[in-house]
C-alpha positions in Angstrom: -16.1 25.2 -0.7 -14.4 22.2 -2.7 -11.0 20.0 -1.7 -8.4 21.1 -3.8 -5.4 19.3 -2.0 -5.5 16.3 0.2 -1.8 15.5 1.6 -0.3 11.7 1.6 2.5 11.0 4.5 5.5 9.6 3.1 9.0 8.1 4.2 10.5 9.5 1.2 9.3 12.3 -1.4 11.4 11.4 -4.3 10.9 7.6 -3.9 7.0 8.3 -3.6 7.1 10.6 -6.8 8.5 7.9 -8.8 6.1 5.2 -7.3 3.1 7.7 -7.9 3.9 8.9 -10.9 5.8 6.2 -12.9 3.9 3.3 -11.3 0.0 4.8 -10.6 0.2 7.3 -13.8 -0.4 10.5 -12.1 1.2 13.2 -13.5 3.2 15.9 -11.2 1.7 19.4 -10.9 4.0 21.3 -8.4 7.6 20.2 -7.1 8.6 23.4 -5.1 11.8 23.8 -2.8 10.1 24.0 0.7 13.3 24.3 3.1 15.1 20.7 3.3 11.8 18.9 1.5 10.1 19.9 -1.4 5.6 20.7 -2.2 5.3 17.9 -4.4 1.7 17.5 -5.9 0.4 14.8 -8.1 -3.2 14.7 -10.0 -5.1 12.5 -12.2 -4.0 12.7 -15.8 -7.8 12.2 -16.3 -8.2 15.5 -14.2 -5.3 17.5 -14.3 -7.5 20.6 -13.1 -8.8 18.3 -10.0 -7.8 17.7 -6.8 -4.3 17.5 -6.0 -2.5 14.7 -4.0 0.2 16.6 -2.1 3.3 14.1 -1.1 3.9 15.3 2.3 7.2 14.6 4.4 6.6 12.1 7.4 9.7 13.8 9.7 6.8 15.2 12.5 7.1 12.2 15.2 3.2 12.7 15.2 3.1 11.7 11.5 5.6 9.0 11.3 3.5 7.3 14.5 0.3 7.6 12.8 1.6 6.3 9.5 3.2 3.5 11.0 0.2 2.6 13.4 -2.9 2.9 10.6 -0.2 0.8 8.1 0.2 -2.0 10.8 -3.3 -2.3 11.5 -4.2 -2.7 7.8 -5.8 0.5 7.5 -5.5 2.5 4.1 -4.7 6.1 4.4 -6.5 6.8 1.0 -8.7 5.6 -1.7 -8.5 6.4 -5.4 -11.2 5.7 -8.0 -10.5 3.0 -10.6 -12.9 2.7 -13.4 -12.2 -0.9 -14.2 -10.8 -2.5 -11.0 -9.8 -5.8 -12.7 -7.7 -4.4 -15.5 -6.3 -1.9 -13.2 -5.2 -4.5 -10.5 -3.8 -6.4 -13.8 -1.7 -3.1 -14.9 -0.4 -2.9 -12.0 0.8 -6.5 -10.9 2.7 -6.0 -14.1 4.5 -2.9 -12.6 5.6 -4.5 -9.4 3.2 -3.1 -7.2 2.7 -5.6 -3.9 -1.1 -6.4 -3.1 -2.4 -6.8 -0.1 -6.1 -7.6 -1.1 -6.9 -8.3 -4.8 -10.2 -7.5 -6.0 -12.8 -8.1 -3.6 -16.3 -7.5 -4.1 -18.3 -5.9 -1.0 -22.1 -5.3 -2.0 -22.1 -2.8 -4.6 -18.5 -2.2 -4.9 -15.3 -3.9 -5.6 -12.1 -2.8 -3.6 -8.1 -3.7 -3.9 -5.5 -2.7 -1.5 -2.0 -2.3 -2.4 1.4 -1.0 -0.7 3.1 2.0 -2.1 6.4 1.4 -0.9 6.5 4.6 0.9 4.8 3.4 4.1 0.8 3.4 3.3 -1.8 1.0 2.4 -3.5 2.7 -0.6 -7.5 1.4 -1.7 -8.8 1.3 -4.9 -12.7 1.4 -5.4 -14.7 0.8 -8.7 -18.4 1.5 -7.7 
C-alpha cells in the first residue's frame, strides 16, 4: 500500500492552483469539473508519477473550522521536502511568498513555514 493522493483544504481552488503551480512550481496533473468544484491535483516536477496533492475545496463547515483553527494555532497543514532550504527560501521570497518562520535548524533538520494565501500554513523541511 502507498499514498497516491493527499488532500489540502483550500478557500479558493483557482487561487490555490495559481499559488501552487506559479509560486511553488508544482505541475498540474488533473483538473476535472465535479459539480460546482473541480478535482485539481498537482505533482512535483521531479516525480510526476508520485503522490498527488489534491486542492480540496473547504466548503464543508467542518473543513472550514479545521482549517481556521490549525492556521490560528500556527500548525502547518502539510510539509514538503526541500533539497536546499536556504535556496528555496530565497526563491520563494523573490516570488512574494510570506514566511511565518524563516529557515530554522532543529536538530538534524531545518524547517521554514509560509502562508499559502489559501488558508494554510505550509512547512518545508530539509534533512
